[in-house]
C-alpha positions as CSV (number, residue, x, y, z in Angstrom):
1,X,0.0,0.0,0.0
2,X,1.4,3.3,-0.9
3,X,1.9,6.3,1.4
4,X,-1.2,8.3,0.2
5,X,-3.5,5.3,0.8
6,X,-2.3,4.9,4.3
7,X,-2.8,8.6,5.1
8,X,-6.3,8.4,3.5
9,X,-7.2,5.3,5.7
10,X,-5.9,7.0,8.8
11,X,-8.0,10.1,8.1
12,X,-11.1,7.9,7.6
13,X,-10.5,6.2,10.9
14,X,-10.0,9.5,12.6
15,X,-13.2,10.9,11.2
16,X,-15.2,7.8,12.4
17,X,-13.7,8.1,15.9
18,X,-14.5,11.8,16.1
19,X,-18.1,11.2,14.9
20,X,-18.5,8.4,17.5
21,X,-17.1,10.6,20.3
22,X,-19.3,13.6,19.4
23,X,-22.3,11.4,19.1
24,X,-21.7,9.9,22.6
25,X,-21.1,13.2,24.1
26,X,-24.2,14.9,22.6
27,X,-26.3,11.8,23.3
28,X,-25.5,12.0,27.1
29,X,-26.2,15.7,27.1
30,X,-29.5,15.4,25.2
31,X,-30.7,12.7,27.5
32,X,-29.7,14.6,30.7
33,X,-31.5,17.7,29.2
34,X,-34.7,15.6,28.7
35,X,-34.5,14.2,32.2
36,X,-32.8,16.7,34.4
37,X,-34.0,15.2,37.7
38,X,-34.3,11.7,38.7
39,X,-37.7,10.3,39.3
40,X,-39.0,11.0,42.9
41,X,-39.5,8.0,45.2
42,X,-43.1,9.2,45.8
43,X,-45.5,9.7,43.0
44,X,-48.9,8.9,41.5
45,X,-49.2,6.8,38.3
46,X,-52.3,7.7,36.2
47,X,-52.7,4.7,33.9
48,X,-55.0,4.2,31.0
49,X,-55.2,0.5,30.0
50,X,-56.4,-0.6,26.7
51,X,-56.2,-3.5,24.2
52,X,-55.5,-3.7,20.5
53,X,-59.1,-2.9,19.6
54,X,-60.2,0.7,20.5
55,X,-63.5,2.1,19.9
56,X,-64.5,5.9,20.0
57,X,-65.4,5.6,23.8
58,X,-62.0,4.1,24.5
59,X,-60.2,6.9,22.7
60,X,-62.3,9.4,24.6
61,X,-61.4,7.9,28.0
62,X,-57.8,8.3,27.2
63,X,-58.2,11.8,25.8
64,X,-60.3,13.0,28.7
65,X,-58.0,11.5,31.3
66,X,-54.8,12.8,29.7
67,X,-56.2,16.2,29.1
68,X,-57.5,16.5,32.6
69,X,-54.1,15.5,34.1
70,X,-52.3,18.0,31.8
71,X,-54.7,20.8,32.5
72,X,-54.8,20.5,36.3
73,X,-51.5,18.7,37.2
74,X,-48.9,20.1,34.8
75,X,-46.6,21.2,37.6
76,X,-46.8,17.7,39.1
77,X,-46.2,16.1,35.7
78,X,-43.1,18.2,35.2
79,X,-41.7,17.3,38.6
80,X,-42.5,13.6,38.3
81,X,-45.0,13.6,41.1
82,X,-47.7,12.5,38.6
83,X,-47.0,10.2,35.7
84,X,-49.5,9.4,32.9
85,X,-49.2,6.4,30.9
86,X,-51.4,4.8,28.3
87,X,-50.6,1.1,28.2
88,X,-51.8,-1.6,25.8
89,X,-52.2,-4.7,28.0
90,X,-52.1,-7.0,24.9
91,X,-48.5,-6.1,24.0
92,X,-46.1,-8.8,25.1
93,X,-44.7,-7.8,28.5
94,X,-47.7,-5.8,29.5
95,X,-50.1,-8.8,30.2
96,X,-49.3,-8.7,33.9
97,X,-51.2,-5.4,34.3
98,X,-54.4,-7.3,33.7
99,X,-53.7,-9.6,36.7
100,X,-52.0,-6.9,38.9
101,X,-55.0,-4.5,38.7
102,X,-57.8,-7.2,38.1
103,X,-58.7,-5.5,34.7
104,X,-61.7,-6.7,32.8
105,X,-62.1,-3.9,30.4
106,X,-60.5,-0.6,29.3
107,X,-59.6,1.2,32.6
108,X,-58.2,4.2,34.3
109,X,-56.2,3.1,37.4
110,X,-54.5,5.4,39.9
111,X,-51.5,3.9,41.7
112,X,-49.9,5.5,44.7
113,X,-46.1,4.9,45.0
114,X,-44.1,5.7,48.2
115,X,-40.5,5.0,48.7
116,X,-40.4,3.5,45.2
117,X,-43.1,0.9,46.2
118,X,-46.8,0.8,45.1
119,X,-48.8,1.0,48.4
120,X,-52.3,1.2,46.8
121,X,-54.3,1.5,43.7
122,X,-57.8,2.2,42.6
123,X,-59.6,1.3,39.4
124,X,-61.7,4.4,38.5
125,X,-64.7,2.5,37.2
126,X,-67.0,5.5,37.2
127,X,-65.3,6.7,34.1
128,X,-67.8,4.6,32.2
129,X,-70.7,6.3,34.0
130,X,-69.4,9.8,33.2
131,X,-68.3,9.1,29.7
132,X,-71.3,10.9,28.3
133,X,-70.6,14.0,30.3
134,X,-67.0,15.3,29.8
135,X,-67.2,17.9,32.5
136,X,-68.3,15.3,35.1
137,X,-65.7,12.9,33.7
138,X,-62.8,15.4,34.1
139,X,-64.0,16.5,37.6
140,X,-64.1,12.9,38.6
141,X,-60.5,12.2,37.4
142,X,-59.3,15.6,38.9
143,X,-60.7,14.9,42.4
144,X,-59.4,11.3,42.5
145,X,-55.9,12.5,41.5
146,X,-56.1,15.2,44.2
147,X,-57.0,12.6,46.8
148,X,-53.9,10.6,45.9
149,X,-51.6,13.6,45.8
150,X,-52.7,14.5,49.4
151,X,-51.4,11.2,50.5
152,X,-48.0,11.9,49.2
153,X,-47.6,14.8,51.8
């Protein structure tokens, strides 16, 4: 191999190393910027559990729940004191939620976590009763989340 090819090969390896290093450095910074704080040990999970098939009512339950949490608990969402998760229980690895929370249909479940351990949960079954009245539905979600947040203090 002649001298020019060796130089070209060294340059290519150098560029690859620089790209890898820059990517790693910016990747760490980007992640720490997205998650500046560690998750608190005490928090409230607001779960919406669903399956693969989702009707209009199922989508509404998720939208109303998520909208209520974002409207009334944005500060708590930002701090990690409240976490909203929509979870498909039919996806591999999520099946345990059906047993954990005795789910039999699409459900909103509140889970109180203290010192990193779940200490209680409630399946908010009245979401189906209030589904036809968005204001009552949102008030129900809001008041139940507030009860759980009081238990964190």
